[in-house]
Structures are given as C-alpha cells and as structure tokens.
C-alpha positions in Angstrom: 26.5 -115.6 36.9 23.3 -117.4 36.7 21.2 -117.3 33.6 18.2 -114.9 33.4 15.1 -116.8 34.0 12.2 -116.6 31.4 9.9 -115.2 34.3 12.0 -112.3 34.6 12.4 -111.7 31.0 8.7 -111.7 30.2 8.5 -108.8 32.7 10.9 -106.7 30.8 9.9 -103.7 28.5 10.6 -104.9 24.9 13.1 -102.4 23.8 14.4 -104.5 20.8 17.5 -105.3 23.3 19.5 -108.5 23.1 18.2 -111.4 25.3 19.3 -115.0 25.8 16.5 -117.8 26.3 17.7 -120.9 27.9 15.1 -123.7 28.3 13.3 -126.7 26.6 11.3 -126.5 23.4 7.7 -126.7 24.5 6.2 -126.4 20.9 7.2 -125.9 17.5 5.0 -124.8 14.4 5.8 -123.5 10.9 4.2 -121.0 8.8 5.3 -120.1 5.2 8.9 -118.9 5.9 8.7 -118.6 9.6 9.2 -121.1 12.6 7.6 -120.4 15.8 9.2 -122.1 18.7 7.9 -121.8 22.4 10.6 -122.2 25.0 10.0 -122.7 28.7 12.4 -123.1 31.6 10.0 -124.1 34.4 10.2 -120.6 36.2 6.7 -119.9 35.4 3.5 -121.1 33.7 4.2 -119.3 30.4 6.8 -120.0 27.9 8.4 -117.3 25.5 7.7 -117.4 21.8 10.9 -117.2 19.5 10.2 -116.4 16.1 12.9 -117.4 13.3 13.0 -117.4 9.6 13.3 -120.8 8.3 16.7 -122.3 8.2 18.4 -125.7 8.3 19.6 -125.2 11.9 16.2 -125.5 13.4 15.4 -129.0 12.1 17.0 -130.5 15.4 15.0 -128.0 17.6 12.1 -130.5 18.1 10.0 -130.9 21.1 11.6 -131.5 24.3 15.2 -130.6 23.1 17.2 -128.0 25.3 18.3 -125.0 23.6 19.9 -121.6 23.9 18.3 -118.7 21.7 19.6 -115.4 21.2 17.6 -112.4 19.6 15.8 -109.2 20.4 13.0 -108.7 23.0 10.1 -107.1 21.1 6.4 -106.4 21.4 4.4 -109.4 20.3 1.7 -108.8 17.7 -0.2 -112.0 18.9 -2.9 -111.7 21.6 -2.0 -113.1 25.2 1.6 -112.7 24.9 3.1 -109.1 25.6 6.7 -109.9 24.2 8.3 -112.3 22.0 11.9 -112.9 20.7 12.9 -111.9 17.0 15.5 -114.6 17.0 18.7 -114.9 15.0 20.5 -117.7 16.7 19.9 -121.1 18.2 22.2 -123.5 19.8 20.8 -127.1 20.4 22.2 -128.4 23.9 20.6 -131.5 23.7 18.3 -133.2 21.0 15.3 -135.2 22.1 14.2 -137.7 19.4 11.2 -139.8 20.1 10.3 -137.4 23.0 7.3 -139.0 24.8 5.6 -135.8 25.7 4.0 -134.5 22.6 1.3 -131.8 22.3 -1.8 -134.1 23.0 -3.5 -135.4 25.9 -1.6 -137.8 28.2 -3.3 -139.7 31.1 -2.2 -139.2 34.7 -1.7 -142.9 34.7 0.8 -142.6 31.9 2.7 -139.9 33.3 3.3 -141.7 36.5 5.2 -144.1 34.4 7.6 -141.5 33.4 7.5 -139.4 36.6 11.1 -138.3 35.8 9.7 -136.4 32.7 6.4 -135.3 34.1 7.3 -131.9 35.7 8.0 -130.8 32.2 4.3 -130.9 31.6 2.1 -127.8 32.4 0.2 -129.6 35.2 3.0 -131.1 37.0 5.3 -127.9 36.5 2.4 -126.1 38.1 2.2 -128.8 40.9 5.9 -128.4 41.7 5.9 -124.6 41.9 2.8 -124.6 44.3 4.3 -127.2 46.5 7.6 -125.4 46.8 5.7 -122.0 47.4 3.5 -123.6 50.0 6.4 -125.2 51.9 8.0 -121.7 52.1 4.6 -120.2 53.2 4.2 -122.8 55.9 7.8 -122.0 57.3 7.0 -118.3 57.0 3.8 -118.5 59.0 5.1 -120.7 61.9 8.4 -118.3 61.9 6.2 -115.3 62.1 4.1 -116.5 65.0 6.9 -117.4 67.4 7.4 -121.3 66.5 10.7 -123.1 66.3 11.3 -125.5 63.6 12.2 -129.0 65.1 13.8 -131.9 63.2 12.2 -134.9 64.6 13.7 -138.4 64.1 12.8 -140.5 61.0 13.7 -143.7 62.7 11.8 -144.5 66.2 11.1 -147.4 68.3 7.5 -146.0 69.2 4.2 -146.2 67.3 2.8 -142.5 67.7 -0.6 -143.6 66.4 -0.8 -147.0 67.9 -1.9 -148.2 64.5 0.9 -150.7 64.1 1.2 -150.1 60.3 4.9 -149.2 60.3 8.0 -150.1 58.2 10.5 -151.8 60.3 14.4 -150.8 59.8 16.9 -153.4 60.6 20.4 -154.2 59.6 19.9 -158.1 60.4 20.9 -160.3 57.3 17.4 -161.1 56.1 18.8 -163.6 53.4 20.6 -165.6 56.2 17.5 -165.7 58.5 15.3 -166.9 55.6 17.8 -169.8 54.7 17.8 -170.8 58.5 14.6 -170.0 60.3 14.8 -169.5 64.0 12.3 -169.4 66.5 12.5 -165.7 67.3 15.0 -162.9 66.4 17.7 -161.6 68.5 17.2 -157.9 68.4 20.2 -157.2 70.6 22.4 -158.0 67.4 20.4 -155.5 65.4 21.9 -151.8 64.7 19.8 -150.3 67.4 19.6 -153.0 69.8 15.7 -153.1 69.7 13.0 -153.1 67.1 12.9 -150.0 65.2 10.8 -148.4 62.7 10.2 -145.5 60.2 8.0 -142.9 61.9 4.3 -142.4 61.4 4.5 -139.0 63.3 6.7 -136.5 65.0 4.4 -135.6 67.5 5.5 -137.3 70.6 9.0 -135.9 70.2 7.6 -132.4 69.3 5.7 -132.5 72.7 9.0 -132.8 74.4 10.2 -129.8 73.0 7.0 -127.8 73.1 7.2 -128.1 76.9 10.7 -126.5 76.8 10.4 -123.8 73.9 6.6 -123.5 74.1 5.8 -123.5 70.5 7.4 -125.9 68.0 6.6 -127.7 64.5 7.8 -130.4 62.7 7.7 -130.6 58.7 9.0 -133.6 57.3 8.6 -137.1 55.8 6.5 -139.6 57.6 5.6 -143.4 56.7 2.6 -145.7 56.8 3.0 -149.2 55.8 -0.8 -149.7 55.3 -1.8 -152.0 52.4 -4.0 -149.4 50.7 -4.0 -148.7 47.0 -6.4 -145.8 46.8 -6.3 -142.3 45.4 -5.6 -140.9 49.0 -3.0 -143.0 50.5 0.9 -142.9 50.1 3.5 -145.0 51.8 5.8 -142.0 52.2 4.4 -138.4 52.7 5.2 -135.1 54.4 3.4 -134.0 57.6 3.2 -130.6 59.2 2.7 -130.8 63.0 2.7 -127.8 65.3 2.6 -128.5 69.2 1.9 -125.6 71.6 2.4 -125.7 75.2 -0.2 -123.7 77.8 -2.8 -124.3 75.1 -6.3 -125.9 75.3 -8.4 -127.3 72.4 -9.7 -123.8 71.9 -6.4 -122.5 71.2 -5.7 -125.4 68.9 -8.8 -124.6 66.9 -7.8 -121.0 66.6 -4.2 -121.9 65.4 -5.6 -124.2 62.9 -8.3 -121.7 61.3 -5.8 -118.9 61.1 -3.0 -121.1 59.6 -5.3 -122.5 56.9 -6.6 -119.0 56.0 -3.0 -117.6 55.7 -2.0 -120.6 53.5 -5.0 -120.1 51.2 -4.9 -116.3 51.0 -1.2 -116.2 50.2 -0.9 -119.0 47.8 -3.7 -117.3 45.8 -1.8 -114.2 45.7 1.6 -115.8 44.9 0.6 -118.7 42.5 -2.3 -117.1 40.9 -1.3 -118.2 37.4 -1.0 -121.8 38.5 -4.2 -121.8 40.5 -6.0 -120.3 37.6 -4.7 -123.1 35.4 -6.0 -125.7 37.7 -9.4 -124.0 38.0 -9.6 -124.2 34.3 -8.3 -127.6 33.4 -8.3 -129.6 36.4 -11.3 -128.6 38.7 -13.7 -125.7 38.1 -14.4 -123.6 41.3 -11.1 -124.1 43.2 -10.5 -120.3 43.4 -13.9 -119.6 44.6 -13.7 -122.3 47.2 -10.4 -121.2 48.5 -11.6 -117.4 48.7 -14.7 -118.6 50.6 -12.8 -120.7 53.1 -10.2 -117.8 53.5 -12.9 -115.5 54.3 -15.1 -117.6 56.3 -15.7 -118.0 60.0 -15.0 -121.7 60.9 -18.4 -123.3 62.4 -17.8 -125.3 65.5 -19.8 -128.6 66.1 -19.4 -131.5 68.5 -19.2 -134.7 67.1 -22.5 -135.8 69.0 -24.2 -132.8 67.3 -22.6 -133.6 63.9 -24.2 -137.2 64.3 -27.5 -135.6 65.0 -27.3 -133.5 61.8 -26.5 -136.4 59.9 -29.4 -138.5 61.3 -31.6 -135.7 60.6 -30.4 -135.7 57.0 -31.2 -139.4 56.6 -34.6 -139.0 57.9 -35.0 -136.4 55.1 -34.1 -138.9 52.5 -30.4 -138.2 52.2 -28.7 -141.5 51.6 -25.2 -142.3 52.8 -23.2 -145.4 52.0 -22.0 -145.7 55.6 -24.8 -145.3 58.3 -24.1 -142.2 60.6 -24.3 -143.4 64.3 -22.8 -142.5 67.4 -19.4 -144.3 67.8 -18.6 -144.4 64.0 -15.8 -142.6 62.5 -16.9 -140.0 60.2 -16.5 -140.9 56.6 -15.6 -138.5 53.6 -19.4 -138.4 52.7 -20.4 -137.4 56.2 -17.7 -134.8 56.3 -18.7 -133.2 53.1 -22.3 -133.0 53.9 -21.5 -131.1 57.1 -19.5 -128.7 55.4 -21.4 -128.4 52.1 -25.0 -128.7 53.5 -25.1 -128.1 57.2 -22.6 -125.3 57.6 -22.1 -124.2 54.0 -18.5 -123.7 54.9 -15.6 -125.0 57.0 -16.4 -127.0 60.1 -14.4 -128.0 63.3 -15.9 -131.1 64.8 -14.8 -131.7 68.5 -15.1 -134.1 71.2 -15.0 -137.5 69.6 -15.6 -140.8 71.1 -12.2 -142.0 72.9 -12.6 -145.5 71.2 -11.8 -144.3 67.8 -9.1 -141.8 68.7 -5.5 -142.0 69.6 -4.3 -142.8 73.3 -2.6 -139.5 73.8 -5.9 -137.3 73.5 -7.1 -135.5 76.7 -10.2 -137.3 78.1 -13.4 -135.2 78.9 -15.2 -135.6 82.2 -18.0 -137.7 80.6 -15.6 -140.6 80.4 -16.7 -141.2 76.8 -15.1 -138.5 74.7 -11.8 -136.9 74.2 -10.8 -133.4 73.2 -10.1 -134.0 69.7 -10.7 -131.8 66.7 -11.0 -132.4 63.0 -11.3 -129.5 60.7 -13.3 -130.1 57.7 -13.5 -128.1 54.6 -15.9 -127.9 51.7 -15.0 -130.3 48.8 -12.6 -132.5 50.6 -13.7 -133.2 54.0 -11.1 -133.5 56.8 -7.9 -131.7 56.3 -6.6 -131.4 59.7 -6.7 -133.8 62.8 -5.6 -132.7 66.3 -6.3 -132.6 69.9 -5.5 -131.2 73.3 -3.1 -133.9 74.9 -3.5 -135.7 78.0 -1.5 -134.0 80.5 -2.6 -136.1 83.6 0.0 -138.9 84.3 -2.6 -141.3 85.9 -5.0 -141.0 83.1 -2.6 -141.4 80.4 -1.1 -144.4 81.8 -4.4 -146.1 82.6 -5.6 -145.5 79.0 -2.4 -146.9 77.5 -2.8 -150.0 79.5 -6.4 -150.3 78.5 -5.0 -150.3 75.0 -2.5 -153.0 75.7 0.4 -150.7 75.0 4.0 -151.3 76.8 4.1 -148.2 78.9 7.9 -149.1 79.5 8.7 -148.2 75.9 7.0 -144.8 76.4 8.5 -144.0 79.9 10.2 -140.9 78.5 6.8 -139.8 77.2 5.2 -140.3 80.7 8.0 -138.3 82.2 6.7 -135.2 80.5 3.5 -135.6 82.7 5.9 -136.1 85.8 8.0 -133.0 85.4 6.2 -129.7 85.2 3.1 -131.0 83.3 1.1 -128.4 81.3 -2.0 -128.2 79.1 -0.7 -128.6 75.5 -2.3 -129.2 72.1 -1.4 -129.7 68.7 -2.5 -131.1 65.1 -1.3 -132.8 62.1 -1.9 -131.9 58.4 -0.8 -134.0 55.6 1.2 -131.9 53.2 0.1 -133.7 50.1 -3.6 -133.5 51.1 -3.2 -129.8 51.3 -1.7 -129.5 47.9 -4.6 -131.7 46.7 -7.1 -129.3 48.0 -5.4 -126.3 46.6 -4.8 -127.8 43.0 -7.8 -130.0 42.7 -5.5 -132.9 41.8 -7.7 -136.0 42.2 -4.8 -138.4 42.9 -2.5 -137.8 45.9 0.3 -139.6 44.0 0.1 -136.6 41.5 1.3 -134.0 44.1 4.5 -135.6 45.2 7.4 -135.7 42.9 7.9 -139.4 42.9 5.1 -141.3 44.8 5.8 -144.4 47.2 2.7 -146.7 47.1 2.1 -150.4 47.4 4.2 -152.4 45.1 5.7 -149.1 43.7 9.2 -147.5 44.8 10.5 -146.6 41.2 12.8 -143.8 40.4 
C-alpha cells in the first residue's frame, strides 16, 4: 500500500493518533531539550513539524536527508500550523552530508546548475505542482468540449512555420563524413531516405485530423534550433495546438478566450497555496492579474487600429525602443502598451500583414492582410498566436510558391484543400509561456524541469 502523503495528514483532525511521516528534512532547529524537524514530501507547499526530545539519533537528520518519523498527530501550539507530530521514533533512510540546498537565498542561476535538486526548493516544487495541474486542466478542458487528443509526429520532413530553424535528424555517420568530405550528401542512404527534422509544430498534421474528426488538439514537445540565449527561448518546449473544422476566425477567438479563462480560474482554485507563494515571493500582483483576465471580456482590435493607437501614443510622448509602423511585427513593449494602457485588459489583435505571418493563414480580400490573431494579456503581451487557415487550394499554392517553398513536399497538405475542404482554424500556445504567466517566473528555463538551450543539454 502506498504511504500516506503529508498533504493528507495535514488535513486530519489531531486526535493523538499514530502517524508515519515519510519525506525529506527541510529544516532543523534546536531549542533547550527539544529538536524541531520540518519534513516535506513534495505533495504540497507545507511541510509538517515533528517535535523530538533531544537524543543522539537525531544527529544524522540534517537538511536534505530522507527520513521516516513515527509519532502522534497533535494540535500545534504554534501559529500558522494546525497540527504537528509529537515524535518518538526516527529512521534515517539516506543521509545528506554537504547538502547544497541550505536555508538561505540561492540564485536561479545557481539552481539551474543543480537542476536535479532544485525541485526540492519551495519555488521549484511549486512550479512542478502548478505545471502538473495545468497539464491536467488543459486535457480536461478539451475533453469536456468535444476535442480528441492527437499525438502528432516528433520527426517530420516539413517546416510548419517556414522559419528554417530546425534540428536535423540523421543516422548518417557524421564522423566518417567529416573525415572524407563529399560535394553533397546522399540522403537516400539515411534512415528515412530524405532530410528529416524535429518538429516545430504539430499543426499541419492536426489540420488533417480536424478535417476528419472536427475538433482535435495536440499537446507535446516541439523544437526550435534558434540560436537565441534569452529568458524567453528554449530549444525544446511543449505546445498546445487545437484545430477546429467548420470554424472561422471569430470561432477561434472565442475558443482562445474561453480556454484561457478556464485555465486561470481553475488553477487559482486548485493551486491557491502555490500561487499565493508566487504572489508573495516572485511577483506581486499575479493573483490580481489572473482574476482580472479571467473575469474580463477580451477586447478586439485589428492590427491596423493597433498601429494607429501606438502612433497616437508616440505623439503623446510615449517612447518605444522599436518604432511602431504598419508592416512591423509588434514587439513586447507594443503588446504591453495595448493591454495595459489602451484596453486595460486582454486584447485580441487580428488581420496582420501577410508578409509577417505564416504561409498557411487565410488571406483577406484586401490582398495585404491575413486572418491571423494574437491574444495579448497584461504583464506579458502575446500568449496565443493563431489564425483561420487558408482553405482555398489556388490561393494557398500561389502563396507557397511566392515564398519559394517546394509544394511537392507539401502535396499531402494541399490534398486537404482538394478533397472536401472546409473553413478551419486553430492556435498555438507555448506551455512554458503559460506557466511563466501564471507563476511570474522571469526566466522560461525555470518553468521546465530540465531546460534545453544553446550550449546546454545537461541532465
């Protein structure tokens, strides 16, 4: 039988009944003839205090050591903790001499160097619990709304974004090739018989299944070989990508708004201890912002009107590092201004110039813009990017040729426009960015268990 978790023991009525505490020593302090040991097992934010009379057996129970403690669950006289354990027995499972996580401030940079131990800290234990709960909520939302969970391939021959920053997958002997350079590689000798890569998105495959099952979503790892060493970029991250058939841009916007409100509302209910910790220790105001977004109607603004608003701001003396002008990609500073000053809440910006958006987005009749949408939220800026997909074969083929794409490689994708094409839409949401927003963690490397970035593939 599984051991009882501390989160469940803390909910019990203290009747001086026997309990067993399994976990790791969080803190230890001595006072006169008593020793106070706080034990945590990661099941919740709180640990449980175990009180011993001083004895020699306790000398090995240092911070970080794993223990089993037996005693009676009694009311605690101390404030802030309803119960404690009047302990009478301790067994050291594993000692932890020279334990690197002592009761003091440790920088995020230091903790990344010991990523295998950082989940034992309050901050990263809380991040892990929030991440787990949010993943469950994502599946719950789509399941309750008629979506089917689709496992799209990790290995692909297509670049869904047309960005080119992809990791190549090969079984060719690179050492042999390096020793004897050849003019060109014979990919027919490679495992798949052609150039293949780690996927940047499951969208294209999801479109195929949406046009058979109506509503699908992917939720899995994606990869970008972008040589960027910022607080916003990872080489390996997780993406949430719903695709819906018989849906236009308005349907897509409605889905995105409803989805975010569901996630924010429920995570505040189910992880309130963790979010209160982040609100107090990481970024003040997180709970207020999430409550505001969850209760707001999302404003709608075309890209053209957004640029006009930003240009008005410049005339009023607002200074932006990047000049806002029609045709530019909106920067974080622009997005934050639109949410925090213009709309004073979440905003969905639509109808972007086609030159700064992906090939698959549906073209508007003006020939200049596409049916794209970006969902912007206060404090962060863009959190969701999506569009109505181009369902017209001729327009899609022409756009791909304009961009220099090899349409033969995408023939299966074009088939979706040949056989029973329908209006369809979808969006992408980086899971780590969503966690950053909910927790207030400043660096995206701190919301994924083992970050993969430029020059870093440790652990």
